[in-house]
C-alpha positions as CSV (number, residue, x, y, z in Angstrom):
1,M,-34.9,-8.2,27.3
2,D,-32.0,-6.5,28.6
3,T,-29.9,-8.0,25.9
4,S,-32.3,-6.6,23.5
5,I,-32.2,-3.2,24.7
6,D,-28.3,-3.5,25.0
7,H,-28.2,-4.4,21.4
8,Q,-30.0,-1.7,20.1
9,S,-28.6,0.9,22.0
10,A,-25.0,-0.2,20.6
11,A,-26.4,-0.3,17.1
12,P,-26.1,3.3,16.3
13,H,-22.1,3.2,17.6
14,R,-21.6,0.4,15.2
15,L,-20.3,2.6,12.1
16,A,-17.7,3.8,14.7
17,H,-16.3,0.6,14.8
18,F,-16.3,-0.2,11.2
19,P,-12.9,-1.7,10.2
20,V,-10.9,-0.2,7.8
21,A,-9.3,-3.5,7.2
22,L,-12.3,-4.7,5.2
23,F,-11.0,-3.0,2.5
24,A,-8.6,-6.1,2.0
25,S,-11.9,-8.1,1.1
26,V,-11.9,-5.6,-2.2
27,M,-8.1,-6.5,-3.2
28,G,-9.2,-10.3,-2.5
29,V,-12.3,-10.1,-4.9
30,A,-10.4,-7.8,-7.5
31,G,-7.3,-9.9,-7.6
32,L,-9.7,-13.1,-8.3
33,A,-11.5,-11.3,-10.8
34,I,-7.9,-10.4,-12.9
35,A,-7.0,-14.0,-12.4
36,W,-10.1,-15.6,-13.9
37,L,-9.8,-12.6,-16.9
38,K,-6.4,-13.9,-17.0
39,A,-7.1,-17.7,-17.2
40,A,-9.8,-16.4,-19.9
41,Q,-7.2,-15.7,-22.2
42,T,-6.3,-19.4,-22.6
43,G,-9.4,-19.8,-24.3
44,L,-10.8,-22.7,-21.5
45,V,-13.2,-20.5,-19.5
46,P,-15.7,-17.3,-20.6
47,E,-14.2,-13.9,-20.4
48,Q,-17.8,-13.3,-18.3
49,I,-16.6,-15.3,-15.2
50,G,-13.6,-12.7,-14.6
51,G,-16.2,-9.6,-15.9
52,G,-18.7,-10.6,-13.3
53,L,-16.4,-10.8,-10.4
54,R,-15.0,-7.4,-11.8
55,G,-18.4,-5.6,-11.4
56,L,-19.0,-7.1,-7.8
57,G,-15.3,-6.0,-6.6
58,T,-16.1,-2.6,-8.2
59,A,-19.4,-2.5,-6.4
60,L,-17.7,-4.0,-3.1
61,F,-15.3,-1.3,-3.1
62,A,-18.0,1.6,-3.6
63,F,-20.3,0.3,-0.9
64,L,-17.4,-0.1,1.5
65,L,-16.1,3.5,0.7
66,L,-19.5,5.3,1.1
67,I,-19.6,3.5,4.6
68,Y,-16.0,4.4,5.4
69,L,-16.6,8.5,4.3
70,T,-20.0,8.3,6.4
71,K,-17.7,7.0,9.5
72,L,-15.2,9.8,8.6
73,L,-18.0,12.6,8.9
74,R,-19.9,11.2,11.7
75,H,-17.0,9.6,14.0
76,R,-13.9,11.3,13.0
77,A,-12.2,10.7,16.1
78,A,-12.5,6.9,15.6
79,V,-11.0,7.0,12.3
80,M,-8.1,9.1,13.5
81,A,-7.6,6.6,16.3
82,E,-7.5,3.6,13.3
83,R,-4.7,6.1,11.7
84,A,-2.5,6.1,15.0
85,H,-2.9,2.5,15.7
86,P,0.5,0.6,15.2
87,L,-1.8,-2.5,13.5
88,K,-4.7,-0.7,11.8
89,Q,-2.9,2.2,10.0
90,N,-1.2,-0.4,7.9
91,F,-4.5,-1.1,6.3
92,F,-5.3,2.5,4.9
93,P,-3.4,1.8,1.6
94,A,-5.4,-1.3,1.0
95,I,-8.1,1.6,-0.5
96,S,-5.5,2.9,-3.0
97,I,-4.5,-0.9,-3.9
98,G,-8.1,-1.5,-4.3
99,L,-8.1,1.2,-6.8
100,L,-5.0,0.3,-8.6
101,L,-6.7,-3.5,-9.0
102,L,-9.6,-2.2,-10.2
103,A,-7.8,-0.4,-12.8
104,I,-5.8,-3.4,-13.8
105,A,-9.3,-5.3,-13.9
106,W,-10.9,-2.7,-16.1
107,A,-8.0,-1.9,-18.4
108,H,-9.0,-3.7,-21.5
109,A,-12.7,-3.2,-21.0
110,A,-12.7,0.4,-19.9
111,P,-9.3,2.3,-20.6
112,T,-10.6,5.4,-19.7
113,L,-12.1,4.4,-16.5
114,A,-9.1,2.5,-15.8
115,T,-6.8,5.2,-16.4
116,W,-8.5,7.6,-13.9
117,L,-8.7,4.6,-11.3
118,W,-5.0,4.1,-11.9
119,S,-4.1,7.6,-11.7
120,V,-6.3,8.3,-8.4
121,G,-5.0,5.1,-6.8
122,A,-1.2,5.6,-7.6
123,A,-1.4,9.5,-6.2
124,L,-3.2,8.2,-3.2
125,H,-0.9,5.6,-2.6
126,L,2.3,7.7,-2.8
127,V,0.5,10.0,0.0
128,F,0.1,6.7,1.9
129,T,3.5,5.7,1.6
130,L,4.8,9.1,2.6
131,L,2.6,9.1,5.8
132,A,3.7,5.5,7.0
133,M,7.4,6.2,6.3
134,S,7.3,9.8,8.1
135,G,5.4,8.1,10.9
136,W,8.1,5.0,11.3
137,I,11.0,7.4,11.1
138,H,9.5,10.0,13.7
139,H,7.9,7.9,15.9
140,A,7.5,7.6,19.5
141,H,5.9,4.3,20.1
142,F,6.8,1.6,17.8
143,Q,8.7,-1.7,19.0
144,I,9.9,-4.7,17.3
145,N,6.7,-7.0,18.5
146,H,4.6,-4.4,16.3
147,A,6.4,-5.3,13.0
148,N,4.4,-7.9,11.3
149,P,3.6,-8.6,7.6
150,A,1.0,-6.0,7.2
151,W,3.6,-3.5,7.4
152,F,4.5,-4.5,3.5
153,I,1.1,-2.8,2.7
154,P,1.9,1.0,2.6
155,V,5.2,0.9,1.3
156,V,5.9,-2.4,-0.8
157,G,2.0,-1.6,-2.5
158,N,3.8,0.6,-4.5
159,I,5.3,-2.3,-6.7
160,L,1.7,-2.8,-8.1
161,V,1.3,0.7,-9.8
162,P,3.5,-0.5,-13.1
163,V,1.4,-3.5,-13.6
164,A,-1.2,-1.0,-15.5
165,G,0.8,2.1,-15.0
166,A,3.3,0.7,-18.0
167,G,0.4,1.1,-20.3
168,F,-1.2,4.2,-19.0
169,A,1.8,6.8,-18.1
170,P,5.2,7.3,-19.1
171,L,7.4,4.6,-18.1
172,D,9.7,6.6,-15.4
173,I,6.8,6.9,-13.3
174,S,6.2,3.2,-13.2
175,W,10.0,2.4,-12.6
176,F,9.6,5.1,-9.7
177,F,6.9,3.2,-7.6
178,F,8.7,0.0,-8.7
179,S,11.8,1.2,-7.2
180,I,10.2,2.1,-4.0
181,G,8.2,-1.4,-3.5
182,L,11.3,-3.5,-4.6
183,V,14.0,-1.5,-2.3
184,F,11.9,-1.4,0.8
185,W,10.5,-4.7,0.3
186,L,14.1,-6.0,1.0
187,V,14.2,-3.7,4.0
188,L,10.9,-4.5,5.6
189,L,11.5,-8.2,4.8
190,T,14.4,-8.4,7.0
191,I,12.7,-6.4,9.8
192,V,9.6,-8.8,9.6
193,L,11.9,-11.7,9.3
194,Y,14.2,-10.5,12.4
195,R,10.8,-10.2,14.4
196,L,9.3,-13.7,13.2
197,F,12.8,-15.5,13.9
198,F,14.2,-13.8,17.4
199,H,10.7,-12.9,18.9
200,E,7.4,-14.1,20.0
201,P,5.0,-15.8,17.4
202,L,2.5,-13.1,15.8
203,P,-0.9,-13.1,17.7
204,I,-3.3,-15.6,16.6
205,R,-5.4,-12.8,14.8
206,L,-2.5,-11.6,12.8
207,T,-1.3,-15.1,11.7
208,P,-3.2,-14.9,8.3
209,T,-0.9,-11.8,7.6
210,L,1.9,-14.2,7.2
211,F,0.5,-14.7,3.3
212,I,1.4,-10.9,2.6
213,L,4.9,-12.5,2.2
214,L,4.0,-13.9,-1.0
215,A,2.9,-10.8,-2.5
216,P,5.8,-8.7,-3.2
217,P,7.9,-11.1,-5.6
218,S,4.8,-12.0,-6.9
219,V,3.4,-8.7,-8.0
220,G,7.2,-7.8,-8.7
221,F,7.1,-10.3,-11.3
222,L,4.3,-9.0,-13.0
223,A,5.3,-5.7,-12.6
224,Y,8.8,-6.2,-14.1
225,L,7.5,-7.9,-17.0
226,A,5.3,-4.8,-17.7
227,L,8.4,-2.9,-17.8
228,T,10.9,-4.8,-19.6
229,D,8.4,-7.2,-21.3
230,S,11.9,-10.0,-20.6
231,L,11.7,-13.4,-18.9
232,D,15.0,-12.8,-18.0
233,A,17.1,-14.1,-14.8
234,F,15.5,-11.0,-12.4
235,A,12.1,-12.2,-13.3
236,R,12.8,-15.7,-12.9
237,I,14.3,-15.0,-9.3
238,L,11.2,-12.8,-8.3
239,Y,8.7,-15.6,-9.6
240,F,10.7,-18.2,-7.9
241,T,11.2,-16.6,-4.5
242,A,7.4,-16.4,-4.7
243,L,7.1,-19.9,-5.5
244,F,9.4,-20.7,-2.3
245,L,7.3,-18.6,0.0
246,G,4.0,-20.3,-1.7
247,L,5.8,-23.9,-0.5
248,L,6.5,-22.6,2.7
249,L,3.1,-21.3,3.8
250,A,1.7,-24.6,2.3
251,S,3.8,-26.9,4.3
252,N,2.2,-24.7,7.3
253,A,-1.2,-25.4,5.9
254,V,-2.5,-27.2,9.2
255,R,-1.7,-23.7,11.3
256,F,-3.6,-21.8,9.3
257,F,-6.7,-24.2,9.2
258,R,-6.7,-24.0,13.2
259,V,-7.0,-20.0,13.1
260,P,-10.4,-18.9,13.7
261,F,-11.8,-16.3,11.5
262,F,-11.3,-12.6,12.0
263,I,-11.2,-10.0,9.0
264,S,-7.3,-10.1,8.6
265,A,-8.3,-13.7,7.3
266,W,-8.7,-11.6,3.6
267,A,-4.9,-11.5,3.8
268,Y,-5.3,-14.9,2.7
269,S,-6.9,-13.9,-0.7
270,F,-4.8,-11.3,-2.8
271,P,-1.4,-12.8,-2.1
272,L,-2.7,-16.1,-3.5
273,A,-4.3,-14.1,-6.2
274,A,-0.9,-12.3,-7.2
275,L,1.0,-15.9,-7.2
276,T,-1.9,-17.0,-9.4
277,L,-1.4,-14.7,-11.9
278,A,2.2,-14.6,-11.6
279,T,2.4,-18.6,-12.5
280,F,-0.4,-17.9,-15.5
281,E,1.9,-15.5,-16.8
282,M,5.0,-17.8,-16.5
283,A,3.0,-20.2,-18.2
284,Q,2.4,-17.9,-21.1
285,R,5.8,-16.8,-21.5
286,S,7.6,-20.3,-21.1
287,G,5.4,-22.2,-22.8
288,L,5.7,-25.0,-20.0
289,V,2.6,-27.0,-19.1
290,F,3.9,-27.3,-15.7
291,Y,3.1,-23.5,-14.8
292,E,-0.2,-23.9,-16.7
293,G,-1.5,-26.8,-14.6
294,L,0.2,-25.0,-11.3
295,G,-2.0,-21.7,-12.6
296,W,-5.4,-23.7,-12.7
297,T,-4.6,-25.4,-9.4
298,L,-3.8,-22.2,-7.9
299,L,-7.0,-20.8,-9.4
300,I,-9.4,-23.4,-8.1
301,L,-7.9,-22.8,-4.8
302,L,-8.0,-19.2,-4.6
303,T,-12.1,-19.2,-5.8
304,G,-12.5,-21.5,-2.8
305,V,-10.8,-19.3,-0.4
306,V,-12.8,-16.2,-1.6
307,A,-15.7,-17.8,-1.3
308,L,-15.1,-19.1,2.1
309,L,-13.8,-15.8,3.2
310,S,-17.0,-14.0,1.6
311,G,-19.4,-16.6,3.4
312,K,-18.0,-15.9,6.9
313,T,-17.6,-12.3,6.3
314,A,-21.4,-12.4,5.4
315,L,-22.0,-14.3,8.3
316,A,-20.1,-12.5,10.7
317,A,-22.1,-9.3,9.5
318,F,-25.3,-11.0,10.1
319,R,-24.3,-11.9,13.5
320,G,-23.5,-8.1,14.0
321,E,-19.8,-9.5,15.0
322,L,-17.8,-7.2,12.3
323,C,-18.3,-3.8,14.0
324,L,-17.2,-4.2,17.3
325,P,-15.0,-2.6,19.7
326,E,-11.6,-4.6,20.1
């Protein structure tokens, strides 16, 4: 009886604890949609699969955005607390990255919509980048143990802009974003690896964020091809860096299997989608069967991962475990 009363009294406050990190699920679903749309170009699977996932990702984004805007209106202090949190603040740019991914997904089916999504997403992501960089430079509370792969999201996320932007705006705009993402990927990679090599391991809740290491070289490969249309030496360096990181993570698979489910587990999804897309692109441009087979293998793995994460997230929501104070 008392438990029921406590649960009911806590229910109105759940909105205040709605995590901005849930927008990472949009990145995962949209990334899966783009991967299936790319696979459909082989003619072996229908485009409707990717199209359905694209609609699902769009609806998910709209749903989460509505909830978070409601949280902003009713619990502004809670949103400001997330913005000031050393880890949580890095997930706000997942909102703008979600817009950019949806722009890529809709680029051929609805180019006008995609252009608007890309424009808003790129502008918003630049704002998030400036806020993140300013916060890091003028901070009074960051320590080396705060560094983790999620730090890539605000700044390195810029490298995603040219993937669709090369067809939506003058190339200099895409080169601008690509330059930011590429240079600061190398800077942040050095910082994060130093933290991983010489300090205590990541907390178990953050272990899935190691997969974020996959995203910058994978997306960088796609962005560079969009800008240059050339599978040259630098493009290969980006792809094979991503492939090596994929092998490194795969060799530690047992460690990841032992990690219980947290919202941070969605960090598995988009980086894996980025590597899948990069591999299909490599197959298309190189004509080698190896990459095509690897692409299909990664697509099956990615689909299973997103399905599993979706099921676990839905179960956690049903149990009332998502919107709880930490």
